[in-house]
Structures are given as structure tokens and as C-alpha cells.
C-alpha positions in Angstrom: -0.2 -26.6 7.1 -1.8 -23.5 8.5 -0.4 -20.0 7.2 -0.2 -17.7 9.9 -1.9 -14.2 9.6 0.6 -11.4 10.2 -1.4 -7.9 10.8 1.8 -6.1 9.6 0.8 -6.9 6.2 -1.8 -4.3 5.5 -4.7 -5.1 3.3 -6.0 -2.8 0.6 -8.8 -0.7 1.6 -11.4 -2.2 -0.7 -14.3 -0.6 1.2 -15.2 2.7 3.2 -16.3 2.0 6.6 -18.4 5.3 7.0 -20.1 4.9 3.9 -20.9 1.2 4.8 -22.3 2.4 8.5 -24.5 5.1 6.6 -26.1 2.7 4.4 -27.0 0.5 7.3 -28.1 3.4 9.4 -30.3 4.6 6.3 -31.7 1.0 6.4 -32.5 0.3 9.7 -36.4 1.3 9.4 -36.9 -0.9 6.1 -34.6 -4.0 6.9 -37.7 -6.0 8.0 -39.5 -5.5 4.2 -36.2 -7.4 2.8 -34.8 -9.6 5.5 -35.6 -12.6 3.5 -31.7 -13.3 3.0 -30.8 -12.9 6.3 -33.3 -15.2 7.6 -32.4 -17.8 5.3 -28.6 -17.7 6.5 -30.0 -17.4 10.1 -32.3 -20.6 9.6 -29.4 -22.4 8.1 -26.9 -21.6 11.1 -29.5 -22.7 13.5 -30.1 -25.9 11.7 -26.1 -26.6 11.6 -26.5 -25.9 15.6 -29.5 -28.5 15.8 -26.9 -31.5 14.6 -24.1 -30.4 17.3 -25.0 -31.9 20.4 -23.4 -29.8 22.7 -23.8 -26.6 24.9 -22.6 -22.9 23.9 -23.3 -21.0 26.7 -21.4 -17.8 25.4 -22.8 -17.0 22.2 -21.9 -13.7 20.2 -23.4 -12.3 17.3 -21.3 -10.1 15.0 -24.1 -9.8 12.1 -24.7 -6.1 10.9 -28.4 -7.0 11.6 -28.4 -8.6 15.0 -31.3 -10.3 16.2 -32.1 -12.3 12.9 -30.3 -15.1 14.2 -31.1 -15.0 17.9 -34.7 -15.4 16.4 -33.7 -18.3 13.9 -31.9 -20.2 17.2 -35.0 -19.7 19.6 -37.2 -21.3 16.9 -35.0 -24.4 16.6 -34.0 -27.4 18.5 -30.8 -25.9 19.6 -32.5 -23.3 21.6 -31.9 -24.9 25.0 -28.0 -25.5 24.1 -27.2 -21.8 23.3 -27.0 -19.4 25.7 -28.2 -15.8 25.6 -26.9 -14.3 22.1 -24.8 -11.1 22.6 -24.8 -8.7 19.6 -21.7 -6.7 19.4 -20.4 -4.3 16.9 -20.5 -5.3 13.1 -17.3 -7.0 12.3 -16.7 -5.4 8.8 -16.2 -2.1 10.4 -13.5 -3.7 13.2 -11.7 -5.5 10.2 -11.1 -2.1 8.2 -7.7 -0.9 8.3 -7.1 1.4 11.2 -10.2 -0.1 13.3 -9.5 -1.1 16.6 -9.3 -4.9 17.4 -12.8 -6.9 17.8 -13.9 -6.0 21.1 -13.9 -9.4 22.6 -11.2 -11.1 25.0 -9.0 -13.9 23.9 -10.6 -17.2 24.5 -14.1 -15.9 26.0 -16.6 -17.4 23.9 -18.0 -21.0 22.9 -19.8 -19.6 19.7 -19.4 -16.9 17.3 -21.9 -16.1 14.6 -21.6 -13.5 11.8 -24.3 -13.4 8.9 -24.0 -11.8 5.8 -21.6 -9.2 7.2 -17.9 -10.6 6.4 -18.0 -9.6 2.7 -17.8 -6.1 3.5 -14.6 -6.8 5.4 -11.1 -5.0 4.1 -9.0 -7.7 5.7 -11.2 -11.0 5.5 -8.4 -13.3 6.7 -7.6 -10.8 9.6 -11.3 -10.6 10.6 -11.4 -14.7 10.8 -8.3 -14.5 12.8 -9.8 -12.3 15.2 -12.9 -14.5 15.6 -10.6 -17.6 16.2 -8.6 -15.7 18.8 -12.0 -14.9 20.9 -13.3 -18.4 20.6 -12.6 -20.7 23.6 -10.5 -24.1 22.5 -12.9 -26.1 21.0 -15.5 -22.9 20.3 -17.4 -23.0 17.2 -17.7 -20.4 14.4 -20.4 -20.1 11.8 -20.4 -17.5 9.1 -22.3 -16.8 5.8 -21.1 -14.1 3.4 -22.0 -13.3 -0.3 -20.2 -15.2 -3.2 -18.9 -14.3 -6.3 -22.0 -15.3 -8.4 -24.1 -12.7 -6.4 -25.9 -10.1 -8.5 -24.1 -11.2 -11.7 -26.9 -10.0 -13.9 -26.8 -6.7 -12.1 -23.2 -6.3 -12.6 -23.0 -6.9 -16.3 -26.0 -4.6 -17.2 -24.7 -1.7 -15.2 -21.4 -1.7 -16.7 -22.7 -2.1 -20.3 -25.0 0.9 -19.7 -22.4 3.0 -18.1 -20.0 2.3 -20.7 -22.4 3.1 -23.4 -23.5 6.2 -21.9 -20.2 7.8 -20.5 -17.4 5.6 -22.4 -16.3 4.4 -19.3 -17.7 2.4 -16.0 -17.1 2.7 -12.4 -17.4 -0.5 -10.4 -21.0 -0.7 -8.8 -21.4 -4.2 -7.4 -18.7 -5.2 -4.5 -16.3 -8.1 -5.4 -17.3 -10.9 -3.8 -15.3 -14.0 -2.4 -15.2 -17.6 -4.2 -17.0 -20.2 -2.6 -14.4 -22.4 -3.3 -11.9 -20.5 -1.3 -14.3 -21.0 1.9 -12.3 -23.9 3.9 -8.8 -22.5 2.5 -9.7 -19.0 4.4 -10.7 -20.5 7.5 -7.5 -22.9 7.5 -5.6 -20.2 6.9 -7.1 -18.0 9.9 -6.2 -21.1 12.0 -9.6 -23.1 12.4 -9.7 -26.9 12.5 -12.2 -28.9 10.7 -13.1 -26.3 8.6 -16.3 -26.6 6.3 -17.5 -24.7 3.4 -20.7 -24.8 1.3 -22.5 -22.5 -1.1 -26.0 -21.9 -1.3 -27.1 -20.6 -4.9 -30.4 -19.6 -5.9 -32.6 -17.0 -7.9 -35.0 -14.5 -6.7 -37.6 -12.9 -9.0 -38.2 -9.5 -9.2 -40.8 -6.9 -11.0 -37.7 -4.8 -12.5 -34.5 -3.8 -11.8 -35.9 -0.8 -9.8 -37.7 -3.5 -7.2 -34.5 -5.2 -6.9 -32.3 -1.8 -6.0 -34.9 -1.1 -3.2 -34.5 -4.5 -1.7 -30.9 -3.8 -1.6 -31.1 -0.4 -0.1 -33.4 -2.1 2.6 -30.8 -4.4 3.4 -28.1 -2.0 3.5 -26.3 -3.6 0.7 -25.8 -1.0 -1.9 -21.9 0.2 -3.0 -19.8 1.2 -0.4 -16.7 0.7 -2.3 -13.8 3.2 -1.4 -13.5 6.4 -3.2 -15.6 8.8 -5.0 -18.8 7.4 -6.4 -20.1 9.2 -9.7 -23.8 9.0 -9.4 -25.8 7.1 -12.0 -28.1 9.6 -14.1 -31.4 8.6 -15.3 -30.4 7.9 -18.9 -27.6 4.9 -17.4 -30.5 3.7 -15.1 -33.0 3.5 -18.1 -30.6 1.5 -20.4 -29.6 -0.8 -17.4 -33.3 -1.6 -16.6 -34.1 -2.3 -20.6 -31.0 -4.4 -20.8 -31.8 -6.4 -17.7 -35.5 -7.2 -19.2 -34.1 -7.7 -22.5 -31.3 -10.3 -21.5 -32.5 -12.1 -18.6 -36.4 -11.3 -18.7 -38.8 -14.2 -17.8 -42.0 -15.4 -19.6 -44.1 -13.5 -16.7 -42.0 -10.1 -17.3 -40.1 -10.5 -14.0 -36.4 -10.5 -14.0 -34.1 -13.1 -12.3 -31.6 -12.0 -9.3 -28.8 -14.4 -8.5 -27.7 -14.9 -4.8 -24.6 -17.1 -3.9 -24.2 -17.4 0.1 -21.4 -19.0 0.9 -21.8 -20.9 4.6 -18.6 -21.4 6.5 -17.9 -23.3 10.0 -14.7 -24.1 11.9 -13.7 -24.9 15.2 -10.9 -23.4 17.4 -8.1 -26.0 17.7 -8.0 -28.3 20.7 -6.4 -31.5 21.6 -9.8 -33.4 21.8 -10.7 -32.9 18.2 -10.1 -35.6 15.5 -6.7 -35.3 13.8 -5.7 -37.2 10.3 -3.7 -40.2 10.9 0.2 -40.1 10.2 1.0 -40.6 6.5 1.6 -44.5 6.1 -0.3 -45.7 9.1 -3.2 -47.1 7.1 -3.7 -51.0 7.6 -6.0 -51.5 4.6 -5.1 -50.6 1.2 -7.3 -48.3 -0.8 -7.7 -51.0 -3.7 -8.8 -53.6 -1.1 -11.4 -51.3 0.6 -13.2 -50.3 -3.2 -12.6 -54.2 -4.2 -10.6 -53.3 -7.3 -7.4 -54.4 -8.8 -4.6 -52.0 -8.2 -3.0 -50.8 -11.1 0.8 -50.0 -11.1 3.7 -48.2 -13.9 4.3 -52.0 -14.5 1.1 -53.3 -15.8 1.1 -54.6 -19.3 -1.4 -52.8 -21.7 
């Protein structure tokens, strides 16, 4: 059963939309130096489309870094089935409380893609509901966002270092969605045939400073709402030492965990497959599996 989303239920303001936009603006000239995560997500999305033998004449990219998906899909076997990709405004900005609705008409698009952007949305269920509304019936949504395991090492050492130096710690790494919630989120937003998968991998860096440089180039540094107290040199140095001590590899490098949640769902349409009514099965599961059915009356 789909739980309808009600926009009257104001979501908490977790992220600062202006701060987010400032981070993206500053990263614009450096993004191509650290675009490997977005390229990985885009290539996965393009690979998914290769297996779907249908056309998507009207395609929209809602990613914060437009162009990465278009490049991936043009290099894939799905290129001839996906029309020109229209890049529109970052949905994370549109999903913030008080922001205007997604600038797409209802039932207007065949395909909507959002790569590594939705984890910044203050209202993720609402953002997904807006996407579903903009799709044509039987239109497809493909999205990726960072999952809960992302940067778990960095989160831990920053918190411990700040506690040691200041006696208190501020959140420095954003809260991310749990990968197991993906299909449920799509279902809540009204999507049919929801699919969720998690891509978990480790990237090796020379040190904490190299990791932070990549995060800045991606525009993925802290944009949590409220005042952010800058980290001083002592905290950063302690965090770097803790990172190397706790997680350092034999070659002197440090690992950084990334978790990308892949989502896919269709706008409902009468032509789509539907589950059979309860009790309509003509073959018992026990017979299909070739086992003897056990009941509560079986002897011990």
C-alpha cells in the first residue's frame, strides 16, 4: 500500500540551500579532478537503460553536476533510445522548505535521472513525489544518492578529535539514507516496481587532506543547517593522526568508504505487471520446491 505524501507535513530543515549552492559554485572549476564517483553512478545508470528496450524521447537530468549522465549514456548502447538530455535545476535546492516546486509540468517526461544529489534534499519523500508527478505514465526514474556507510571513517575521527580538543563535537558529515530504505522510499512516493541496490566500495587516499580536497572539488563538504564552527589546526592534525593510526594501510595510505544507493521506479500505468490476487495461485509452493509441506499437526 502506498502512503500518500502530504506537503502540509513540513520536513525538518537539515541542510542550508544557500550554503549548498555556494559549495557547488566554488567546486565548478575543480569538479573534473574528482568526478570519479559521479562517473561511476552515471555509467551504472546508462547500463541500466541498456537493458530496457524502449525509447525515452524526453529525458531530464536533475543532477547537481549536469552533463556527466549525458556523456555516459551517449557512450552506451542506449544512446539511440534516449532523447536529448535536458539539464534543469538541482533538485536538492527545489526540495528545501519554502522552495518552489520542481520546474516541470505534470506528465511531461519519459525519463528523469538524478545522480548523487538527492542526499542533500531536506524533504526526500517530497522530492521523489515531485519527480513521479513530472513523469508520464510508465515513465522511468533512475536516481543515486550516498548511503549511510559513506565516509564512516572520516565521521568517526573528526568527532573524536573535536571532542578531545574542545570537549564537544559538531556534526561534520551529513546524515545519509540507509540503503535498505530505498525501495520503501520509492513506494511511499507512489512509484511502481521499485528497485534499490547498494554499491559499496573503498577509495584509497594519501592522507586525510587529499580526501578533503576531493570532497571540496565535488562540492560535497558540510552544508548542514546552522552555524558551523571552523575546525582549527590542532583538531585537523589530531583527526589526520587518528585516521592513519586506526585505518592506515600497509602502503601508508588511508581508506575512505563510499556507499552509493541506486534507485529505479516507474510511474504507475495500467500496462505494468501487477501482483496476483491473494489465493489465486494454482500450484502449492511445497510442490514447486519438491518438498513436503509441514503443518502444525505434524508429529515430532
